[in-house]
C-alpha angles and dihedrals in degrees: 000000000000111000095195109145113226120211130191111243099175145359115213143151114283094260094050092043091055091048092050093045090053092052094047094046091049086060092051097261111131113221131200120202120213134188094028120149096220093190093057110009097174089068093059111112095200137011121196118219110209128188137175112278092238090059092057099097093052092043093050091053088056094044092053089072106093090203090066096051100037121002091180091060092049090053090051091055098037090113087095093250108139116240130200116203116199117190112209137190104218091207089062122020114193107215092199091057091051092048091048091051090051090049091052091047091050091052089056095041 
């Protein structure tokens, strides 16, 4: 029995999950989809993309490209102005993460 540990790398709508799976698999990273209503996939509220733990470093390098995740966002910021995105959990805001994001933004004007 294969003991490969699967980890969730993203949760997206069905359409975005399929797009991301195609990109990852084209780079040789097998992807498993979970929580998909296969009879009516457009109804699914969230699809988990899971990969083998050892593929995580390669997958993260791909995910760091904003054009892969959201081409419409990359067009919005194509003026060349650097942007720092800071994900937050409103139940717990880490002050150090916020200060670090501001420091990175300051370094890039």
